[in-house]
Structures are given as structure tokens and as C-alpha cells.
C-alpha positions in Angstrom: -36.4 -14.1 8.6 -35.5 -9.8 10.1 -34.0 -9.8 13.5 -33.3 -6.8 16.1 -30.7 -6.2 18.3 -33.5 -5.6 21.2 -33.9 -7.7 24.7 -36.3 -10.8 23.9 -38.5 -11.4 26.1 -39.8 -15.5 27.3 -41.9 -17.0 24.3 -40.2 -15.1 21.6 -37.7 -16.1 18.8 -34.1 -15.7 19.1 -31.5 -16.2 16.9 -28.3 -17.3 19.5 -24.4 -17.9 19.1 -22.2 -19.6 21.0 -18.5 -20.4 20.0 -19.3 -19.2 16.8 -21.7 -21.7 16.0 -25.5 -20.1 15.6 -28.8 -21.1 16.1 -32.7 -19.9 16.2 -34.8 -20.8 19.1 -37.4 -19.9 21.1 -36.6 -18.4 24.6 -38.3 -19.6 28.1 -37.8 -19.1 31.4 -36.8 -16.2 34.1 -33.7 -14.6 34.9 -31.0 -17.1 35.6 -32.8 -19.9 34.3 -33.2 -19.1 30.5 -34.1 -22.0 28.2 -34.0 -22.5 24.5 -36.5 -24.0 23.2 -36.0 -25.9 19.8 -38.8 -25.5 17.0 -38.5 -29.0 16.2 -40.2 -31.4 19.0 -38.0 -34.0 18.6 -35.2 -32.4 20.4 -35.1 -31.2 24.3 -34.6 -27.7 25.2 -31.1 -26.8 27.0 -29.6 -24.1 29.0 -29.1 -20.9 27.3 -26.3 -20.3 29.5 -23.0 -19.2 27.9 -25.2 -18.0 24.6 -25.0 -14.6 23.6 -28.5 -13.5 22.1 -28.2 -11.2 19.0 -30.7 -10.7 17.4 -34.8 -11.1 18.6 -37.0 -12.6 15.5 -39.4 -9.2 13.7 -40.7 -10.0 11.1 -40.8 -13.1 8.5 -41.0 -13.3 4.7 -42.1 -16.0 2.7 -42.8 -16.9 -0.8 -45.7 -18.7 -1.6 -46.2 -20.7 -5.0 -47.5 -18.6 -7.6 -45.1 -15.9 -6.0 -47.5 -14.7 -3.5 -45.9 -12.9 -0.5 -46.3 -13.9 3.5 -45.2 -11.9 5.9 -45.5 -12.1 9.5 -44.4 -9.6 12.1 -43.2 -10.1 15.8 -43.0 -10.0 18.7 -45.5 -13.1 19.1 -45.7 -15.9 21.1 -44.8 -19.2 19.6 -48.4 -21.5 20.0 -47.5 -24.2 17.5 -45.3 -26.2 20.5 -46.0 -26.8 23.9 -43.8 -25.0 25.9 -43.8 -27.6 28.7 -40.8 -29.5 30.2 -41.2 -33.3 29.0 
């Protein structure tokens, strides 16, 4: 994954850090009430308060079977997970 130092929009994937621990989550919310949403639906979202966003996902590169390379450019909104509060 390639991240850039740019302002994220809600619905975009971000790399965030707090107390030296990094996390990859989806940013959701409005000014003053942002949340970080895990990609794994078994976990609940949590407040982004205290986290520093250190990068916004701009490119994902995967290598598939047979050496095929799959790239996807971002920003885009993640559609595989419902962003509704449980």
C-alpha cells in the first residue's frame, strides 16, 4: 500500500498513529466527530480523537498467483462494509 500526506475525506482509508501504535482504518464522520472503522466487521468503530492521520491510501499493489500484478488507485470509498452504526 502506498500512502500520501494529504487531507482524507470521510470514507477513505487512512494510516493513523497514537502512542506509537499504527492502525489502518476507514475514516468516517464530520468535523469534531470523526471515527475510525476497522475493516474487520467483528470489531466496532472508535473515536479518532487523539489519533494523528499520517497518510491517506492512494495506491494498493497486490501480486496474485502466477506473478500477476493487480493495482488499484484510491481515493475511493470502501463499499464492502456497511458504514452504519451497529
